[in-house]
C-alpha positions in Angstrom: -0.5 0.0 -0.5 0.6 3.8 -0.5 2.5 5.4 2.7 1.3 8.7 3.6 3.2 10.5 6.5 1.0 11.6 9.4 2.7 13.6 12.2 1.6 13.9 15.6 3.7 15.4 19.0 5.1 13.7 21.7 1.4 14.3 23.8 -0.1 13.1 21.0 1.7 10.1 20.2 1.2 9.1 24.1 -2.4 9.5 23.7 -2.1 7.4 20.6 -0.4 4.4 22.6 -3.7 5.0 25.3 -6.0 4.3 22.7 -4.5 1.6 21.0 -3.8 0.2 24.4 -7.8 0.0 25.5 -7.9 -2.2 22.4 -4.7 -4.7 22.3 -2.5 -5.4 24.4 0.7 -3.2 24.4 4.7 -3.7 24.5 6.7 -1.4 24.4 10.0 0.0 26.0 10.1 0.2 29.7 12.9 1.5 31.9 13.7 -1.1 34.9 17.1 0.6 36.5 19.6 1.4 34.4 18.2 -0.7 31.6 15.3 -0.9 28.9 13.3 -3.7 28.4 10.8 -4.9 25.8 7.6 -5.6 28.3 4.0 -5.3 28.7 2.8 -1.7 29.6 -0.2 -0.7 31.5 0.3 3.1 31.0 1.4 5.2 28.2 3.5 7.5 30.8 5.4 4.0 31.2 6.7 4.3 27.9 10.5 5.0 26.8 11.3 7.0 23.6 14.5 7.9 24.2 17.2 4.9 24.4 19.6 3.2 22.3 18.2 -0.8 22.0 16.3 -2.7 24.2 17.9 -5.1 26.2 15.9 -8.0 25.2 14.8 -8.6 21.7 11.4 -9.0 20.3 11.7 -12.5 19.9 10.3 -13.3 23.0 7.1 -11.8 22.2 6.4 -14.4 18.8 8.8 -17.1 20.8 8.1 -17.2 24.8 11.0 -18.3 27.1 8.5 -21.1 28.2 5.3 -22.4 26.2 3.4 -25.0 27.0 2.1 -27.4 24.1 -0.4 -29.3 26.1 -1.0 -31.0 28.7 -2.2 -34.4 29.6 -3.5 -36.9 32.4 -2.9 -40.5 32.8 -5.5 -42.9 34.0 -4.1 -46.4 33.9 -3.0 -46.8 30.2 -5.3 -44.1 29.0 -4.0 -40.8 28.3 -6.2 -37.7 27.9 -5.2 -34.6 26.3 -5.9 -31.1 26.5 -4.6 -28.0 24.1 -3.4 -24.8 25.7 -6.4 -22.6 26.7 -4.7 -19.0 25.9 -5.1 -17.3 22.9 -2.6 -14.9 21.4 -4.0 -11.7 22.0 -3.9 -9.0 19.7 -1.0 -6.8 20.3 0.9 -3.6 19.3 4.6 -4.1 19.5 6.0 -0.6 19.6 9.4 0.9 20.0 11.4 -1.7 18.4 14.7 -0.9 16.1 14.8 -1.7 12.3 17.8 -4.7 13.0 15.0 -6.0 15.5 12.2 -5.7 12.4 14.8 -8.1 10.0 15.1 -10.3 12.8 11.2 -11.4 12.0 12.1 -12.4 8.6 14.5 -15.0 10.0 12.8 -16.2 12.5 9.7 -16.3 9.7 11.6 -18.6 7.7 12.4 -20.9 10.3 8.7 -21.3 12.2 6.8 -20.7 9.3 8.1 -21.4 6.5 10.8 -24.3 6.4 9.8 -28.0 5.0 6.4 -26.2 4.2 5.0 -26.4 8.0 4.1 -23.7 10.2 4.5 -23.2 14.0 0.7 -22.6 14.8 1.4 -20.7 17.7 4.4 -18.7 15.7 2.2 -18.0 13.3 -1.0 -17.1 15.2 1.2 -14.5 17.4 2.4 -12.9 14.4 -0.8 -12.3 12.6 -2.1 -10.9 15.7 0.5 -8.5 16.1 1.5 -5.0 14.6 4.9 -3.9 14.7 5.8 -0.4 15.0 9.4 0.3 14.7 10.7 3.6 16.0 13.5 4.8 13.9 17.2 5.2 16.1 18.1 8.4 16.8 22.1 7.5 17.1 24.3 4.4 16.3 26.2 2.6 19.0 29.8 1.6 18.6 28.4 -2.2 18.8 25.8 -1.7 16.0 26.7 -3.7 12.9 23.0 -3.5 11.1 24.3 -1.3 8.0 26.6 -4.1 7.6 23.7 -6.4 6.4 22.1 -4.1 4.4 19.9 -1.2 4.5 18.2 -0.1 8.1 15.5 1.9 6.3 14.8 -1.0 3.9 14.5 -3.4 6.8 12.1 -1.0 8.4 10.1 -0.9 5.2 10.1 -4.3 4.1 9.3 -5.9 7.9 7.4 -3.1 10.0 3.7 -2.2 9.6 4.3 1.5 11.4 7.5 3.5 10.7 7.5 6.2 13.5 10.3 8.7 13.1 11.4 11.4 16.0 11.9 14.7 14.7 12.7 16.8 17.8 9.7 18.2 18.5 7.2 15.6 16.8 7.0 12.3 15.1 6.4 11.2 11.5 4.0 8.1 11.2 4.7 5.9 8.1 2.3 3.0 7.5 3.3 0.5 5.2 0.5 -2.0 5.7 -3.3 -1.9 6.0 -2.9 -3.6 9.6 -0.7 -0.7 10.2 -2.6 1.8 8.8 -6.1 0.5 10.8 -4.1 1.2 13.9 -3.0 4.9 12.8 -6.0 6.7 14.5 -7.9 8.6 15.9 -7.4 11.2 13.4 -7.3 14.0 15.2 -4.4 13.1 17.0 -2.5 13.3 13.5 -1.9 15.9 10.9 -0.2 15.6 7.0 2.9 16.2 7.0 4.2 19.3 5.5 7.4 19.4 3.4 9.5 20.7 5.9 8.5 17.7 8.1 9.0 15.0 5.3 12.3 16.7 4.7 13.3 16.7 8.3 11.9 12.6 8.4 14.3 12.2 5.3 17.2 13.6 6.8 17.0 11.4 10.0 17.0 8.6 8.0 19.8 9.0 6.1 21.8 10.5 9.0 21.1 7.1 10.5 21.9 5.4 7.1 25.2 6.8 6.6 26.5 6.3 10.6 25.2 2.6 10.2 27.0 2.2 7.0 30.4 3.2 8.2 31.5 -0.4 9.1 32.7 -3.2 6.1 29.9 -5.5 5.1 29.1 -9.1 6.8 28.2 -11.5 4.1 28.3 -15.4 4.5 31.7 -17.4 5.1 31.8 -19.0 1.3 35.3 -20.9 2.3 34.6 -24.6 2.1 34.3 -26.6 5.2 38.1 -27.7 5.4 39.2 -24.3 4.9 37.3 -23.2 8.5 36.9 -26.3 10.2 40.4 -26.5 12.0 41.0 -23.0 12.1 43.3 -21.7 15.7 40.2 -19.2 16.1 37.5 -21.7 17.5 40.2 -23.1 20.1 41.0 -19.7 21.1 37.8 -18.2 21.5 36.5 -21.5 23.1 39.1 -21.0 25.8 38.0 -17.6 26.1 34.0 -18.9 25.9 32.3 -19.1 29.5 29.3 -20.7 27.6 26.6 -18.9 29.6 24.4 -18.4 26.6 24.2 -14.4 26.8 25.0 -14.0 23.4 21.8 -16.8 22.1 19.4 -15.8 24.3 19.8 -11.8 23.6 19.8 -12.6 19.8 16.6 -11.7 18.2 17.5 -14.3 15.4 18.1 -17.5 17.2 16.0 -20.2 17.1 16.9 -23.1 19.0 14.2 -25.0 21.6 14.0 -27.9 24.1 10.4 -30.2 24.4 10.3 -31.3 27.8 7.3 -33.3 29.7 6.5 -32.6 33.4 4.5 -35.2 35.2 5.0 -35.4 39.0 2.2 -37.5 39.6 -1.3 -38.3 37.0 -1.7 -34.7 35.5 1.4 -33.6 33.1 2.5 -31.1 30.7 4.3 -30.9 27.9 6.2 -27.6 27.2 8.4 -26.2 24.6 11.6 -23.6 26.0 14.3 -21.7 24.9 17.7 -23.9 24.6 21.1 -22.4 23.5 24.0 -23.9 21.4 26.6 -23.2 23.4 25.3 -24.8 26.3 27.0 -28.5 27.2 24.1 -30.5 27.1 22.9 -28.9 23.7 23.6 -32.1 22.2 24.5 -34.6 24.7 23.1 -38.3 23.1 21.1 -40.6 25.1 24.3 -42.6 24.7 25.8 -39.8 26.4 28.1 -39.0 23.8 28.2 -35.0 23.0 29.5 -34.9 19.5 30.3 -31.2 20.3 32.5 -32.2 23.5 34.3 -28.9 24.0 33.4 -25.1 24.2 35.3 -24.4 20.8 33.4 -26.8 18.9 30.3 -25.1 20.3 31.4 -21.2 19.6 32.3 -22.7 15.7 28.4 -23.6 15.6 26.9 -21.0 17.0 29.1 -18.6 14.0 28.8 -21.4 10.9 25.2 -21.5 11.6 24.8 -17.9 11.5 26.9 -17.6 8.9 27.2 -20.4 7.0 24.5 -23.2 7.2 22.1 -21.1 8.0 21.9 -18.8 5.2 22.7 -22.1 2.8 19.4 -23.4 4.3 17.0 -20.3 4.2 19.0 -17.7 2.1 19.6 -15.4 5.1 22.3 -14.5 7.2 21.4 -15.6 10.7 22.4 -12.2 12.3 20.8 -8.5 12.0 23.6 -6.7 13.3 21.8 -5.6 16.7 25.2 -5.8 18.7 23.6 -6.8 21.8 25.9 -10.1 21.9 28.9 -7.4 21.3 28.1 -5.2 24.0 27.3 -8.0 26.2 29.7 -10.9 26.0 31.3 -11.3 29.3 34.5 -12.6 27.6 34.3 -9.6 25.3 34.4 -12.3 22.2 33.2 -10.9 18.8 31.7 -12.5 15.7 32.8 -10.0 13.5 36.7 -10.5 14.9 36.1 -14.1 14.4 34.7 -13.9 10.4 37.5 -11.4 9.6 39.8 -14.0 11.0 38.2 -16.4 8.3 38.5 -14.7 6.0 42.6 -13.7 6.6 43.1 -17.0 6.6 41.1 -18.0 3.7 43.6 -15.6 1.5 47.3 -16.2 3.3 49.4 -17.8 1.2 50.6 -21.4 2.0 53.6 -22.0 3.7 56.4 -23.3 1.7 57.0 -27.4 2.5 60.5 -26.7 3.7 58.9 -23.7 6.5 56.4 -26.1 7.7 58.4 -28.9 8.0 60.8 -27.2 10.0 57.7 -25.7 12.6 56.8 -28.9 13.2 60.4 -30.4 13.7 
């Protein structure tokens, strides 16, 4: 649909959030101590408008940390099953950044498209959620969104509404019918003037230019033999704590486990987040673990996002949000790892005599 830019001031924006919250659940940036989290809010006054990026990502809105699949009752040899009673609520997800909007293309590819099957609960949450991206007012040192493409195209391609701060006002652009239906009531908005539209475009350009200062991040094209035993894996594995912070904060990770709890005759089966960085993630029933050390688990994470994943879905499994770069307690950088893999791939091979002397 053709977008028509509307504007309102901060009071109008908060009144809009009040109006929307009267009809659907509102999830928005909310300050908790020193951090800003995406969380359900009960008042528009709780919503934070000036921040870098939320600590958590929108992934948990569509793919919860833990989710009941069904409950069951045992009666001798008979088993009765009940589906979950709760249904996804209609939701406005307000204030995510363009990088997080891009992540939904990746999770959609896994949960909605891979193998021609859909994860019903994920698909239902996606269908019942309107995405309102809040355009960034600055680029943080750890941001790499511009290395993966245009942030503006990410917002236009995946958001229902893009909201751009203009200093004394906010510009609203709706890209879908679902988004346009929420930009009401009309008395809160007015058509953007030429001067306001120019300021909006200037805001786009400022972030696009700043975000694009880093080199492009591309899939790892080298063959498996050339990268599998690279020394970088052992080096980073020795530093890695296996805490899973990188995967739990990532908006594009999709690993999960399915578990049964049955303390008596009543039980439940539920799905919960898991991480390829955890030691137990690949332990077989026999006790064998094909990824026995942290080096192999770091290798799995990086190559899944930048090699095997893109080969399967056509999408790099990273959006450049920078959460893992900012918050890894061991200072592990996927950017550094990718650069070292590429450097090793183009480095000239050592002469036979030189290699023999080192081995001797």
